N, CA and C atoms of all chains as a GROMACS GRO file, in nm:
protein
  600
    1UNK      N    1   8.102   9.257   9.670
    1UNK     CA    2   8.044   9.202   9.561
    1UNK      C    3   8.041   9.379   9.487
    2UNK      N    4   8.042   9.383   9.355
    2UNK     CA    5   8.061   9.521   9.269
    2UNK      C    6   7.968   9.526   9.185
    3UNK      N    7   7.896   9.614   9.108
    3UNK     CA    8   7.824   9.670   9.038
    3UNK      C    9   7.892   9.678   8.879
    4UNK      N   10   7.836   9.608   8.809
    4UNK     CA   11   7.956   9.663   8.669
    4UNK      C   12   7.846   9.646   8.541
    5UNK      N   13   7.878   9.674   8.414
    5UNK     CA   14   7.825   9.655   8.335
    5UNK      C   15   7.894   9.587   8.210
    6UNK      N   16   7.830   9.487   8.121
    6UNK     CA   17   7.906   9.396   8.026
    6UNK      C   18   7.938   9.486   7.912
    7UNK      N   19   8.067   9.485   7.883
    7UNK     CA   20   8.027   9.563   7.749
    7UNK      C   21   8.122   9.491   7.669
    8UNK      N   22   8.160   9.366   7.660
    8UNK     CA   23   8.227   9.288   7.539
    8UNK      C   24   8.266   9.140   7.628
    9UNK      N   25   8.368   9.094   7.547
    9UNK     CA   26   8.342   8.905   7.560
    9UNK      C   27   8.502   8.883   7.465
   10UNK      N   28   8.519   8.794   7.546
   10UNK     CA   29   8.680   8.720   7.515
   10UNK      C   30   8.634   8.616   7.448
   11UNK      N   31   8.717   8.623   7.352
   11UNK     CA   32   8.727   8.462   7.317
   11UNK      C   33   8.888   8.393   7.304
   12UNK      N   34   8.907   8.266   7.382
   12UNK     CA   35   9.011   8.208   7.404
   12UNK      C   36   8.984   8.054   7.434
   13UNK      N   37   9.083   7.995   7.313
   13UNK     CA   38   9.072   7.888   7.294
   13UNK      C   39   9.138   7.782   7.368
   14UNK      N   40   9.269   7.825   7.438
   14UNK     CA   41   9.371   7.772   7.511
   14UNK      C   42   9.327   7.827   7.661
   15UNK      N   43   9.317   7.718   7.760
   15UNK     CA   44   9.266   7.767   7.872
   15UNK      C   45   9.332   7.682   7.998
   16UNK      N   46   9.344   7.696   8.118
   16UNK     CA   47   9.377   7.651   8.204
   16UNK      C   48   9.261   7.528   8.225
   17UNK      N   49   9.314   7.397   8.276
   17UNK     CA   50   9.233   7.307   8.296
   17UNK      C   51   9.109   7.341   8.377
   18UNK      N   52   8.992   7.291   8.368
   18UNK     CA   53   8.854   7.300   8.417
   18UNK      C   54   8.802   7.426   8.378
   19UNK      N   55   8.848   7.503   8.308
   19UNK     CA   56   8.779   7.620   8.257
   19UNK      C   57   8.676   7.626   8.121
   20UNK      N   58   8.689   7.500   8.028
   20UNK     CA   59   8.647   7.492   7.937
   20UNK      C   60   8.526   7.505   7.930
   21UNK      N   61   8.409   7.580   7.848
   21UNK     CA   62   8.320   7.596   7.892
   21UNK      C   63   8.275   7.738   7.952
   22UNK      N   64   8.345   7.797   8.053
   22UNK     CA   65   8.316   7.885   8.107
   22UNK      C   66   8.349   8.024   8.004
   23UNK      N   67   8.172   8.100   8.013
   23UNK     CA   68   8.206   8.184   7.927
   23UNK      C   69   8.308   8.327   7.980
   24UNK      N   70   8.342   8.396   7.892
   24UNK     CA   71   8.471   8.534   7.951
   24UNK      C   72   8.390   8.657   7.924
   25UNK      N   73   8.303   8.780   7.991
   25UNK     CA   74   8.302   8.871   7.923
   25UNK      C   75   8.379   9.028   8.013
   26UNK      N   76   8.366   9.105   7.946
   26UNK     CA   77   8.429   9.211   8.001
   26UNK      C   78   8.375   9.260   8.077
   27UNK      N   79   8.388   9.328   8.181
   27UNK     CA   80   8.292   9.420   8.246
   27UNK      C   81   8.348   9.558   8.329
   28UNK      N   82   8.252   9.669   8.257
   28UNK     CA   83   8.312   9.780   8.310
   28UNK      C   84   8.260   9.796   8.491
   29UNK      N   85   8.358   9.827   8.575
   29UNK     CA   86   8.302   9.824   8.679
   29UNK      C   87   8.198   9.991   8.732
   30UNK      N   88   8.113   9.977   8.782
   30UNK     CA   89   8.016  10.079   8.837
   30UNK      C   90   8.006  10.137   8.935
   31UNK      N   91   8.018  10.289   8.988
   31UNK     CA   92   7.998  10.286   9.115
   31UNK      C   93   7.858  10.253   9.155
   32UNK      N   94   7.804  10.339   9.281
   32UNK     CA   95   7.665  10.344   9.309
   32UNK      C   96   7.630  10.395   9.226
   33UNK      N   97   7.606  10.497   9.178
   33UNK     CA   98   7.548  10.602   9.095
   33UNK      C   99   7.582  10.511   8.963
   34UNK      N  100   7.603  10.440   8.903
   34UNK     CA  101   7.638  10.354   8.798
   34UNK      C  102   7.717  10.434   8.685
   35UNK      N  103   7.803  10.491   8.722
   35UNK     CA  104   7.893  10.541   8.650
   35UNK      C  105   8.030  10.454   8.658
   36UNK      N  106   8.095  10.447   8.552
   36UNK     CA  107   8.218  10.391   8.533
   36UNK      C  108   8.318  10.424   8.658
   37UNK      N  109   8.407  10.327   8.707
   37UNK     CA  110   8.449  10.336   8.789
   37UNK      C  111   8.595  10.229   8.798
   38UNK      N  112   8.672  10.277   8.747
   38UNK     CA  113   8.784  10.206   8.758
   38UNK      C  114   8.819  10.083   8.611
   39UNK      N  115   8.939  10.034   8.629
   39UNK     CA  116   8.938   9.951   8.478
   39UNK      C  117   8.871   9.848   8.463
   40UNK      N  118   8.832   9.832   8.369
   40UNK     CA  119   8.745   9.702   8.290
   40UNK      C  120   8.811   9.562   8.348
   41UNK      N  121   8.717   9.468   8.375
   41UNK     CA  122   8.790   9.356   8.420
   41UNK      C  123   8.734   9.212   8.321
   42UNK      N  124   8.818   9.094   8.330
   42UNK     CA  125   8.762   8.978   8.261
   42UNK      C  126   8.696   8.905   8.358
   43UNK      N  127   8.561   8.869   8.336
   43UNK     CA  128   8.466   8.772   8.414
   43UNK      C  129   8.444   8.602   8.374
   44UNK      N  130   8.416   8.550   8.424
   44UNK     CA  131   8.319   8.439   8.426
   44UNK      C  132   8.203   8.492   8.434
   45UNK      N  133   8.101   8.388   8.392
   45UNK     CA  134   7.964   8.418   8.394
   45UNK      C  135   7.883   8.343   8.414
   46UNK      N  136   7.788   8.329   8.573
   46UNK     CA  137   7.690   8.238   8.549
   46UNK      C  138   7.500   8.277   8.565
   47UNK      N  139   7.561   8.400   8.516
   47UNK     CA  140   7.387   8.498   8.498
   47UNK      C  141   7.373   8.467   8.358
   48UNK      N  142   7.420   8.386   8.288
   48UNK     CA  143   7.344   8.443   8.148
   48UNK      C  144   7.370   8.562   8.100
   49UNK      N  145   7.442   8.668   8.151
   49UNK     CA  146   7.478   8.810   8.081
   49UNK      C  147   7.493   8.832   7.977
   50UNK      N  148   7.458   8.923   7.873
   50UNK     CA  149   7.441   8.980   7.787
   50UNK      C  150   7.505   9.082   7.804
   51UNK      N  151   7.530   9.141   7.649
   51UNK     CA  152   7.631   9.300   7.603
   51UNK      C  153   7.504   9.400   7.690
   52UNK      N  154   7.576   9.495   7.777
   52UNK     CA  155   7.513   9.628   7.822
   52UNK      C  156   7.436   9.580   7.947
   53UNK      N  157   7.407   9.439   8.013
   53UNK     CA  158   7.355   9.399   8.113
   53UNK      C  159   7.429   9.479   8.228
   54UNK      N  160   7.384   9.548   8.333
   54UNK     CA  161   7.411   9.584   8.458
   54UNK      C  162   7.422   9.438   8.566
   55UNK      N  163   7.514   9.458   8.627
   55UNK     CA  164   7.531   9.296   8.701
   55UNK      C  165   7.602   9.346   8.803
   56UNK      N  166   7.549   9.208   8.895
   56UNK     CA  167   7.634   9.201   9.029
   56UNK      C  168   7.771   9.114   9.019
   57UNK      N  169   7.895   9.171   9.028
   57UNK     CA  170   8.024   9.068   9.008
   57UNK      C  171   8.049   9.015   9.151
   58UNK      N  172   8.175   8.919   9.177
   58UNK     CA  173   8.221   8.896   9.322
   58UNK      C  174   8.382   8.926   9.217
   59UNK      N  175   8.456   8.930   9.320
   59UNK     CA  176   8.626   8.942   9.296
   59UNK      C  177   8.662   8.888   9.400
   60UNK      N  178   8.789   8.803   9.356
   60UNK     CA  179   8.887   8.767   9.459
   60UNK      C  180   8.860   8.643   9.422
   61UNK      N  181   8.920   8.540   9.548
   61UNK     CA  182   8.928   8.358   9.504
   61UNK      C  183   8.773   8.332   9.562
   62UNK      N  184   8.682   8.393   9.563
   62UNK     CA  185   8.565   8.359   9.579
   62UNK      C  186   8.473   8.361   9.420
   63UNK      N  187   8.562   8.415   9.350
   63UNK     CA  188   8.491   8.408   9.233
   63UNK      C  189   8.473   8.308   9.153
   64UNK      N  190   8.567   8.162   9.212
   64UNK     CA  191   8.575   8.062   9.164
   64UNK      C  192   8.458   7.983   9.218
   65UNK      N  193   8.412   8.024   9.340
   65UNK     CA  194   8.272   7.908   9.419
   65UNK      C  195   8.167   7.910   9.332
   66UNK      N  196   8.138   8.043   9.272
   66UNK     CA  197   8.022   8.029   9.202
   66UNK      C  198   8.034   7.943   9.063
   67UNK      N  199   8.138   7.896   9.036
   67UNK     CA  200   8.157   7.842   8.906
   67UNK      C  201   8.135   7.656   8.954
   68UNK      N  202   8.098   7.575   8.849
   68UNK     CA  203   8.094   7.454   8.840
   68UNK      C  204   8.178   7.369   8.906
   69UNK      N  205   8.323   7.394   8.882
   69UNK     CA  206   8.440   7.323   8.883
   69UNK      C  207   8.513   7.418   8.964
   70UNK      N  208   8.503   7.475   9.136
   70UNK     CA  209   8.538   7.562   9.204
   70UNK      C  210   8.692   7.578   9.240
   71UNK      N  211   8.772   7.440   9.188
   71UNK     CA  212   8.944   7.458   9.209
   71UNK      C  213   8.998   7.512   9.063
   72UNK      N  214   9.002   7.646   9.039
   72UNK     CA  215   9.009   7.714   8.873
   72UNK      C  216   9.054   7.833   8.925
   73UNK      N  217   9.167   7.896   8.815
   73UNK     CA  218   9.220   8.025   8.835
   73UNK      C  219   9.117   8.122   8.788
   74UNK      N  220   9.038   8.179   8.914
   74UNK     CA  221   8.902   8.272   8.838
   74UNK      C  222   8.909   8.390   8.950
   75UNK      N  223   8.924   8.486   8.924
   75UNK     CA  224   8.889   8.645   8.997
   75UNK      C  225   8.833   8.671   9.020
   76UNK      N  226   8.733   8.664   8.900
   76UNK     CA  227   8.615   8.782   8.859
   76UNK      C  228   8.485   8.687   8.776
   77UNK      N  229   8.336   8.695   8.901
   77UNK     CA  230   8.246   8.618   8.829
   77UNK      C  231   8.135   8.703   8.851
   78UNK      N  232   8.053   8.696   8.735
   78UNK     CA  233   7.911   8.800   8.732
   78UNK      C  234   7.846   8.666   8.796
   79UNK      N  235   7.736   8.709   8.912
   79UNK     CA  236   7.674   8.585   8.932
   79UNK      C  237   7.525   8.690   8.977
   80UNK      N  238   7.493   8.761   8.938
   80UNK     CA  239   7.356   8.786   8.916
   80UNK      C  240   7.344   8.946   8.794
   81UNK      N  241   7.249   8.961   8.776
   81UNK     CA  242   7.158   9.057   8.728
   81UNK      C  243   7.104   9.167   8.786
   82UNK      N  244   7.121   9.329   8.777
   82UNK     CA  245   7.063   9.386   8.862
   82UNK      C  246   6.922   9.461   8.788
   83UNK      N  247   6.833   9.499   8.866
   83UNK     CA  248   6.698   9.529   8.780
   83UNK      C  249   6.702   9.631   8.875
   84UNK      N  250   6.771   9.644   9.003
   84UNK     CA  251   6.720   9.761   9.067
   84UNK      C  252   6.838   9.818   9.140
   85UNK      N  253   6.895   9.898   9.157
   85UNK     CA  254   7.001   9.910   9.263
   85UNK      C  255   6.972  10.070   9.344
   86UNK      N  256   6.955  10.091   9.444
   86UNK     CA  257   6.944  10.205   9.527
   86UNK      C  258   7.070  10.270   9.591
   87UNK      N  259   7.091  10.395   9.582
   87UNK     CA  260   7.256  10.418   9.647
   87UNK      C  261   7.184  10.494   9.788
   88UNK      N  262   7.267  10.424   9.895
   88UNK     CA  263   7.213  10.463  10.050
   88UNK      C  264   7.247  10.584  10.029
   89UNK      N  265   7.173  10.717  10.163
   89UNK     CA  266   7.182  10.832  10.178
   89UNK      C  267   7.292  10.813  10.217
   90UNK      N  268   7.410  10.936  10.237
   90UNK     CA  269   7.542  10.934  10.332
   90UNK      C  270   7.492  10.950  10.436
   91UNK      N  271   7.593  10.858  10.531
   91UNK     CA  272   7.522  10.918  10.659
   91UNK      C  273   7.577  11.040  10.776
   92UNK      N  274   7.535  11.059  10.852
   92UNK     CA  275   7.525  11.200  10.930
   92UNK      C  276   7.628  11.209  10.967
   93UNK      N  277   7.719  11.320  11.014
   93UNK     CA  278   7.849  11.396  11.050
   93UNK      C  279   7.869  11.286  11.177
   94UNK      N  280   7.982  11.252  11.190
   94UNK     CA  281   8.032  11.102  11.299
   94UNK      C  282   7.949  11.227  11.485
   95UNK      N  283   7.963  11.289  11.474
   95UNK     CA  284   7.893  11.381  11.606
   95UNK      C  285   7.790  11.389  11.599
   96UNK      N  286   7.692  11.377  11.495
   96UNK     CA  287   7.520  11.381  11.528
   96UNK      C  288   7.464  11.227  11.542
   97UNK      N  289   7.611  11.156  11.514
   97UNK     CA  290   7.527  10.997  11.545
   97UNK      C  291   7.585  10.958  11.679
   98UNK      N  292   7.648  11.025  11.784
   98UNK     CA  293   7.688  11.021  11.915
   98UNK      C  294   7.816  10.927  11.917
   99UNK      N  295   7.882  10.936  11.823
   99UNK     CA  296   8.011  10.829  11.843
   99UNK      C  297   8.173  10.911  11.885
  100UNK      N  298   8.234  10.813  11.958
  100UNK     CA  299   8.336  10.940  12.024
  100UNK      C  300   8.459  10.939  11.906
  101UNK      N  301   8.976   8.900   8.607
  101UNK     CA  302   9.098   8.848   8.495
  101UNK      C  303   9.123   8.990   8.448
  102UNK      N  304   9.253   8.989   8.377
  102UNK     CA  305   9.300   9.122   8.365
  102UNK      C  306   9.379   9.061   8.227
  103UNK      N  307   9.329   9.187   8.098
  103UNK     CA  308   9.431   9.122   7.960
  103UNK      C  309   9.592   9.189   7.981
  104UNK      N  310   9.658   9.099   7.945
  104UNK     CA  311   9.818   9.132   7.917
  104UNK      C  312   9.836   9.104   7.788
  105UNK      N  313   9.985   9.125   7.759
  105UNK     CA  314  10.056   9.042   7.661
  105UNK      C  315  10.226   9.011   7.713
  106UNK      N  316  10.234   8.911   7.668
  106UNK     CA  317  10.375   8.832   7.711
  106UNK      C  318  10.478   8.896   7.657
  107UNK      N  319  10.561   8.974   7.722
  107UNK     CA  320  10.689   9.077   7.667
  107UNK      C  321  10.787   9.009   7.690
  108UNK      N  322  10.799   8.902   7.779
  108UNK     CA  323  10.925   8.908   7.828
  108UNK      C  324  10.934   8.711   7.940
  109UNK      N  325  10.997   8.677   7.955
  109UNK     CA  326  11.042   8.551   8.014
  109UNK      C  327  11.144   8.616   8.135
  110UNK      N  328  11.112   8.517   8.245
  110UNK     CA  329  11.194   8.590   8.387
  110UNK      C  330  11.275   8.461   8.401
  111UNK      N  331  11.431   8.488   8.369
  111UNK     CA  332  11.499   8.354   8.413
  111UNK      C  333  11.554   8.378   8.545
  112UNK      N  334  11.532   8.268   8.659
  112UNK     CA  335  11.545   8.339   8.783
  112UNK      C  336  11.625   8.159   8.868
  113UNK      N  337  11.775   8.149   8.881
  113UNK     CA  338  11.807   8.054   8.931
  113UNK      C  339  11.799   8.001   9.059
  114UNK      N  340  11.825   8.139   9.125
  114UNK     CA  341  11.782   8.128   9.277
  114UNK      C  342  11.674   8.119   9.317
  115UNK      N  343  11.604   8.096   9.332
  115UNK     CA  344  11.463   8.074   9.386
  115UNK      C  345  11.373   7.988   9.477
  116UNK      N  346  11.271   8.026   9.563
  116UNK     CA  347  11.204   7.926   9.662
  116UNK      C  348  11.207   7.847   9.626
  117UNK      N  349  11.208   7.738   9.709
  117UNK     CA  350  11.223   7.561   9.613
  117UNK      C  351  11.047   7.500   9.516
  118UNK      N  352  10.997   7.570   9.615
  118UNK     CA  353  10.868   7.564   9.531
  118UNK      C  354  10.809   7.583   9.406
  119UNK      N  355  10.894   7.688   9.405
  119UNK     CA  356  10.897   7.769   9.280
  119UNK      C  357  10.988   7.727   9.164
  120UNK      N  358  11.051   7.608   9.155
  120UNK     CA  359  11.147   7.632   9.074
  120UNK      C  360  11.108   7.548   8.936
  121UNK      N  361  10.988   7.464   8.946
  121UNK     CA  362  10.955   7.427   8.809
  121UNK      C  363  10.867   7.508   8.732
  122UNK      N  364  10.841   7.602   8.824
  122UNK     CA  365  10.725   7.733   8.706
  122UNK      C  366  10.791   7.833   8.616
  123UNK      N  367  10.713   7.844   8.554
  123UNK     CA  368  10.748   7.928   8.431
  123UNK      C  369  10.681   8.069   8.453
  124UNK      N  370  10.791   8.148   8.423
  124UNK     CA  371  10.762   8.303   8.481
  124UNK      C  372  10.721   8.387   8.399
  125UNK      N  373  10.652   8.418   8.331
  125UNK     CA  374  10.661   8.549   8.264
  125UNK      C  375  10.641   8.725   8.262
  126UNK      N  376  10.697   8.778   8.229
  126UNK     CA  377  10.663   8.902   8.241
  126UNK      C  378  10.518   8.984   8.127
  127UNK      N  379  10.461   9.032   8.165
  127UNK     CA  380  10.292   9.038   8.143
  127UNK      C  381  10.294   9.180   8.102
  128UNK      N  382  10.290   9.272   8.009
  128UNK     CA  383  10.250   9.432   8.025
  128UNK      C  384  10.078   9.426   7.988
  129UNK      N  385  10.018   9.483   8.070
  129UNK     CA  386   9.884   9.497   8.122
  129UNK      C  387   9.863   9.612   7.997
  130UNK      N  388   9.667   9.524   7.955
  130UNK     CA  389   9.659   9.563   7.844
  130UNK      C  390   9.502   9.661   7.920
  131UNK      N  391   9.410   9.783   7.851
  131UNK     CA  392   9.279   9.812   7.921
  131UNK      C  393   9.254   9.712   7.804
  132UNK      N  394   9.092   9.770   7.804
  132UNK     CA  395   9.006   9.663   7.736
  132UNK      C  396   9.013   9.692   7.561
  133UNK      N  397   9.074   9.822   7.554
  133UNK     CA  398   9.080   9.848   7.436
  133UNK      C  399   9.246   9.832   7.336
  134UNK      N  400   9.262   9.752   7.417
  134UNK     CA  401   9.406   9.682   7.367
  134UNK      C  402   9.537   9.781   7.419
  135UNK      N  403   9.496   9.928   7.459
  135UNK     CA  404   9.644  10.025   7.486
  135UNK      C  405   9.698   9.943   7.619
  136UNK      N  406   9.837   9.956   7.595
  136UNK     CA  407   9.933   9.930   7.710
  136UNK      C  408   9.914  10.014   7.844
  137UNK      N  409   9.828   9.978   8.000
  137UNK     CA  410   9.823  10.043   8.076
  137UNK      C  411   9.957  10.134   8.121
  138UNK      N  412  10.056  10.095   8.099
  138UNK     CA  413  10.192  10.140   8.161
  138UNK      C  414  10.212  10.036   8.290
  139UNK      N  415  10.145   9.922   8.340
  139UNK     CA  416  10.167   9.862   8.412
  139UNK      C  417  10.201   9.679   8.380
  140UNK      N  418  10.260   9.628   8.508
  140UNK     CA  419  10.311   9.527   8.427
  140UNK      C  420  10.319   9.411   8.540
  141UNK      N  421  10.308   9.293   8.519
  141UNK     CA  422  10.285   9.158   8.650
  141UNK      C  423  10.436   9.107   8.624
  142UNK      N  424  10.466   9.006   8.703
  142UNK     CA  425  10.486   8.881   8.685
  142UNK      C  426  10.400   8.780   8.702
  143UNK      N  427  10.379   8.652   8.598
  143UNK     CA  428  10.258   8.567   8.656
  143UNK      C  429  10.334   8.419   8.594
  144UNK      N  430  10.288   8.312   8.679
  144UNK     CA  431  10.316   8.216   8.672
  144UNK      C  432  10.268   8.147   8.554
  145UNK      N  433  10.290   8.098   8.444
  145UNK     CA  434  10.240   8.009   8.329
  145UNK      C  435  10.171   7.885   8.299
  146UNK      N  436  10.021   7.920   8.303
  146UNK     CA  437   9.954   7.762   8.320
  146UNK      C  438   9.912   7.733   8.221
  147UNK      N  439   9.950   7.750   8.089
  147UNK     CA  440   9.869   7.729   7.938
  147UNK      C  441   9.991   7.715   7.805
  148UNK      N  442  10.118   7.737   7.885
  148UNK     CA  443  10.240   7.733   7.778
  148UNK      C  444  10.168   7.862   7.688
  149UNK      N  445  10.174   7.988   7.723
  149UNK     CA  446  10.211   8.109   7.645
  149UNK      C  447  10.358   8.151   7.594
  150UNK      N  448  10.317   8.206   7.471
  150UNK     CA  449  10.464   8.240   7.442
  150UNK      C  450  10.472   8.392   7.408
  151UNK      N  451  10.605   8.453   7.367
  151UNK     CA  452  10.631   8.601   7.333
  151UNK      C  453  10.529   8.614   7.227
  152UNK      N  454  10.470   8.751   7.323
  152UNK     CA  455  10.397   8.823   7.194
  152UNK      C  456  10.213   8.758   7.245
  153UNK      N  457  10.221   8.680   7.272
  153UNK     CA  458  10.077   8.614   7.321
  153UNK      C  459   9.998   8.698   7.380
  154UNK      N  460   9.855   8.743   7.354
  154UNK     CA  461   9.787   8.808   7.420
  154UNK      C  462   9.720   8.700   7.527
  155UNK      N  463   9.697   8.771   7.643
  155UNK     CA  464   9.626   8.657   7.775
  155UNK      C  465   9.595   8.693   7.891
  156UNK      N  466   9.530   8.622   7.970
  156UNK     CA  467   9.420   8.677   8.048
  156UNK      C  468   9.494   8.616   8.152
  157UNK      N  469   9.507   8.697   8.308
  157UNK     CA  470   9.559   8.635   8.391
  157UNK      C  471   9.467   8.675   8.523
  158UNK      N  472   9.494   8.527   8.617
  158UNK     CA  473   9.406   8.545   8.774
  158UNK      C  474   9.515   8.635   8.904
  159UNK      N  475   9.475   8.707   8.924
  159UNK     CA  476   9.562   8.761   9.064
  159UNK      C  477   9.520   8.742   9.206
  160UNK      N  478   9.587   8.744   9.291
  160UNK     CA  479   9.538   8.720   9.404
  160UNK      C  480   9.540   8.558   9.439
  161UNK      N  481   9.465   8.525   9.536
  161UNK     CA  482   9.446   8.406   9.580
  161UNK      C  483   9.423   8.270   9.460
  162UNK      N  484   9.356   8.378   9.377
  162UNK     CA  485   9.273   8.265   9.280
  162UNK      C  486   9.388   8.222   9.218
  163UNK      N  487   9.519   8.312   9.212
  163UNK     CA  488   9.614   8.266   9.096
  163UNK      C  489   9.692   8.109   9.170
  164UNK      N  490   9.658   8.060   9.281
  164UNK     CA  491   9.708   7.926   9.301
  164UNK      C  492   9.608   7.847   9.279
  165UNK      N  493   9.492   7.866   9.257
  165UNK     CA  494   9.408   7.757   9.207
  165UNK      C  495   9.428   7.682   9.085
  166UNK      N  496   9.572   7.610   9.071
  166UNK     CA  497   9.578   7.517   8.964
  166UNK      C  498   9.666   7.397   9.022
  167UNK      N  499   9.681   7.290   8.934
  167UNK     CA  500   9.794   7.154   9.008
  167UNK      C  501   9.877   7.240   9.062
  168UNK      N  502   9.939   7.347   8.930
  168UNK     CA  503  10.094   7.348   8.881
  168UNK      C  504  10.108   7.495   9.024
  169UNK      N  505  10.021   7.553   9.070
  169UNK     CA  506  10.044   7.650   9.206
  169UNK      C  507   9.995   7.595   9.306
  170UNK      N  508   9.921   7.516   9.318
  170UNK     CA  509   9.876   7.511   9.470
  170UNK      C  510   9.956   7.521   9.550
  171UNK      N  511   9.924   7.595   9.664
  171UNK     CA  512  10.047   7.576   9.814
  171UNK      C  513  10.141   7.659   9.780
  172UNK      N  514  10.138   7.717   9.651
  172UNK     CA  515  10.288   7.802   9.641
  172UNK      C  516  10.277   7.983   9.601
  173UNK      N  517  10.396   8.024   9.637
  173UNK     CA  518  10.377   8.151   9.694
  173UNK      C  519  10.397   8.236   9.544
  174UNK      N  520  10.265   8.248   9.483
  174UNK     CA  521  10.251   8.319   9.365
  174UNK      C  522  10.103   8.398   9.397
  175UNK      N  523  10.115   8.543   9.288
  175UNK     CA  524   9.968   8.592   9.304
  175UNK      C  525   9.922   8.646   9.183
  176UNK      N  526   9.983   8.543   9.063
  176UNK     CA  527   9.926   8.578   8.930
  176UNK      C  528   9.947   8.463   8.865
  177UNK      N  529   9.882   8.432   8.782
  177UNK     CA  530   9.872   8.336   8.654
  177UNK      C  531   9.783   8.331   8.539
  178UNK      N  532   9.873   8.307   8.470
  178UNK     CA  533   9.839   8.323   8.284
  178UNK      C  534   9.719   8.174   8.274
  179UNK      N  535   9.607   8.220   8.282
  179UNK     CA  536   9.502   8.057   8.270
  179UNK      C  537   9.438   8.125   8.153
  180UNK      N  538   9.471   8.165   8.051
  180UNK     CA  539   9.414   8.124   7.901
  180UNK      C  540   9.457   8.235   7.804
  181UNK      N  541   9.477   8.165   7.729
  181UNK     CA  542   9.555   8.266   7.566
  181UNK      C  543   9.453   8.303   7.468
  182UNK      N  544   9.433   8.449   7.464
  182UNK     CA  545   9.304   8.500   7.428
  182UNK      C  546   9.337   8.507   7.261
  183UNK      N  547   9.247   8.445   7.171
  183UNK     CA  548   9.217   8.462   7.071
  183UNK      C  549   9.199   8.647   6.997
  184UNK      N  550   9.071   8.668   7.083
  184UNK     CA  551   8.980   8.769   7.040
  184UNK      C  552   8.933   8.863   7.139
  185UNK      N  553   8.900   8.980   7.116
  185UNK     CA  554   8.806   9.025   7.204
  185UNK      C  555   8.710   9.155   7.177
  186UNK      N  556   8.582   9.152   7.234
  186UNK     CA  557   8.513   9.286   7.140
  186UNK      C  558   8.466   9.286   7.242
  187UNK      N  559   8.437   9.486   7.210
  187UNK     CA  560   8.387   9.579   7.315
  187UNK      C  561   8.287   9.644   7.251
  188UNK      N  562   8.168   9.675   7.311
  188UNK     CA  563   8.014   9.728   7.257
  188UNK      C  564   8.025   9.675   7.059
  189UNK      N  565   8.042   9.540   7.076
  189UNK     CA  566   7.962   9.506   6.984
  189UNK      C  567   8.088   9.529   6.828
  190UNK      N  568   8.191   9.575   6.882
  190UNK     CA  569   8.345   9.578   6.784
  190UNK      C  570   8.459   9.528   6.816
  191UNK      N  571   8.510   9.441   6.721
  191UNK     CA  572   8.638   9.390   6.768
  191UNK      C  573   8.744   9.492   6.810
  192UNK      N  574   8.800   9.444   6.908
  192UNK     CA  575   8.924   9.527   6.957
  192UNK      C  576   9.037   9.474   6.893
  193UNK      N  577   9.068   9.362   6.906
  193UNK     CA  578   9.190   9.262   6.858
  193UNK      C  579   9.153   9.114   6.839
  194UNK      N  580   9.217   9.042   6.750
  194UNK     CA  581   9.204   8.919   6.736
  194UNK      C  582   9.345   8.888   6.669
  195UNK      N  583   9.402   8.779   6.726
  195UNK     CA  584   9.526   8.692   6.691
  195UNK      C  585   9.554   8.705   6.568
  196UNK      N  586   9.466   8.643   6.542
  196UNK     CA  587   9.475   8.618   6.358
  196UNK      C  588   9.464   8.721   6.257
  197UNK      N  589   9.456   8.819   6.330
  197UNK     CA  590   9.450   8.941   6.199
  197UNK      C  591   9.591   9.035   6.237
  198UNK      N  592   9.653   8.999   6.315
  198UNK     CA  593   9.781   9.110   6.368
  198UNK      C  594   9.884   9.051   6.304
  199UNK      N  595   9.972   9.127   6.261
  199UNK     CA  596  10.054   9.099   6.154
  199UNK      C  597  10.214   9.090   6.252
  200UNK      N  598  10.316   9.006   6.221
  200UNK     CA  599  10.374   8.966   6.337
  200UNK      C  600  10.491   9.078   6.263
   0.00000   0.00000   0.00000
């Protein structure tokens, strides 16, 4: 899963079967420091997200598993809101960890 | 999902037998501001999109999750026709405002 910020929404009346009622939002992916990272994606939303929200979203086939009907062509879904995200400190150099 | 515009149809008479009944569209990718990114994809059309339509497509294994594409060798499926979208509260694009 990745972090993102909701920046917009998409209106689409004609959809593949079983996608009616699913909200479609434009999400700007973020890096761990919450800077924009990579191109925007359009995601379904099961977390009642709104514009500006920082969210966690799942990509790939698993994205459909968050929805009410799971056999749908969806590759990105917002699954939660982020209240707080801490960046882990960088790992020490490999030698210092005793690795080979 | 990603935004794109249908710019062509692929005609292919010799193809994998399970692909025979599928309509393949050439989709030019758009960013969230509606600009062409320079990339494109060939996608199975699950919604009856036409030339010039702005669409959403799902990529990867999610593309197989329609009755039309189930078990078939595809990695991109058009699953919605876009009416409009907005970013940061401003409408970026709307089908009814586009001059043909």
